C-alpha positions as CSV (number, residue, x, y, z in Angstrom):
1,M,-12.7,6.5,1.2
2,E,-11.3,7.8,4.4
3,K,-8.3,10.4,4.8
4,E,-5.4,9.9,7.5
5,K,-3.9,13.3,8.1
6,I,-0.1,12.2,8.2
7,I,3.0,14.7,9.9
8,V,5.5,15.5,7.1
9,P,8.8,16.1,8.0
10,R,9.4,19.7,6.7
11,G,5.7,19.9,5.5
12,S,4.1,23.2,7.0
13,L,0.4,22.1,6.0
14,D,-1.6,19.1,6.0
15,F,-1.2,16.5,4.6
16,Y,-3.4,13.2,4.3
17,K,-3.3,10.0,3.0
18,Y,-5.4,6.9,1.1
19,E,-5.7,4.6,-0.7
20,K,-7.8,3.9,-4.0
21,D,-7.4,1.4,-6.6
22,G,-4.2,-0.6,-5.5
23,L,-2.9,2.9,-5.2
24,M,-1.8,4.6,-1.7
25,Y,-2.1,8.6,-2.3
26,Y,-0.9,11.1,-0.3
27,E,-2.4,14.6,-1.0
28,F,-2.6,18.2,-0.2
29,D,-3.7,22.2,-0.4
30,A,-1.2,24.8,-1.3
31,T,-4.9,26.7,-3.0
32,R,-4.7,29.2,-0.6
33,C,-0.6,29.7,0.3
34,S,2.0,32.1,-1.6
35,P,5.5,31.6,-2.5
36,P,7.4,29.1,-1.1
37,E,4.8,28.0,0.9
38,P,3.6,25.0,-2.2
39,M,7.3,24.2,-3.1
40,V,8.5,23.5,-0.6
41,N,5.5,21.1,0.8
42,A,5.7,20.0,-2.9
43,I,9.5,18.5,-2.0
44,A,8.8,17.9,1.4
45,G,5.7,15.3,-0.3
46,L,8.0,14.2,-2.8
47,S,9.9,12.5,-0.5
48,L,7.1,10.3,0.8
49,L,7.3,8.6,-2.2
50,K,9.6,5.1,-2.8
51,E,6.9,2.7,-4.6
52,A,5.6,2.4,-8.1
53,N,2.3,2.8,-6.8
54,E,2.4,5.5,-4.3
55,R,1.0,9.0,-6.1
56,L,1.7,12.3,-4.5
57,V,-1.1,14.8,-4.8
58,G,-0.9,18.2,-4.6
59,L,-3.7,21.5,-5.1
60,F,-2.3,24.4,-6.5
61,F,-4.1,28.0,-7.1
62,H,-1.5,27.7,-10.4
63,V,0.5,25.0,-12.9
64,P,3.6,25.3,-10.5
65,S,6.6,25.3,-13.7
66,P,9.5,26.6,-11.2
67,L,8.7,23.3,-9.0
68,F,8.6,21.3,-12.4
69,A,11.7,22.9,-13.0
70,R,13.5,21.6,-9.6
71,I,12.4,18.2,-9.7
72,G,13.2,17.2,-13.5
73,D,13.2,13.9,-14.4
74,E,13.1,12.1,-10.8
75,F,9.4,12.3,-10.6
76,S,6.5,12.4,-13.8
77,Y,3.6,14.2,-13.2
78,E,-0.5,15.2,-14.4
79,I,-1.3,18.3,-14.3
80,N,-5.2,19.2,-14.5
81,E,-7.1,22.1,-13.7
82,L,-10.3,21.7,-11.4
83,D,-14.1,22.9,-12.3
84,S,-12.9,26.1,-9.5
85,G,-9.8,26.9,-11.1
86,D,-7.4,25.7,-9.1
87,I,-4.8,22.8,-10.3
88,R,-4.2,19.7,-9.8
89,V,-0.6,17.4,-9.5
90,E,-0.1,13.8,-9.4
91,F,3.1,13.1,-9.2
92,K,4.9,9.6,-9.4
93,I,7.6,7.8,-10.1
94,P,8.6,7.2,-13.9
């Protein structure tokens, strides 16, 4: 799988896109950031999601609970803890 670096308006981190199993993924890594940068980049990345087959994957150093409160029911998400202890959150349009 080849990841393509993309520019995300209002994003300050590197974002990548790739296709897997018929889904388009956008991904960023905020594990080395301090607040508010992870939330700012997550909100910027969520603006990319327009279709049901698109996903945003964010890597965080902890569960981004304030982000979940901010997005409400606009997006659904799945949380997974990685072996490293970091948190992977996959967002989609419900």
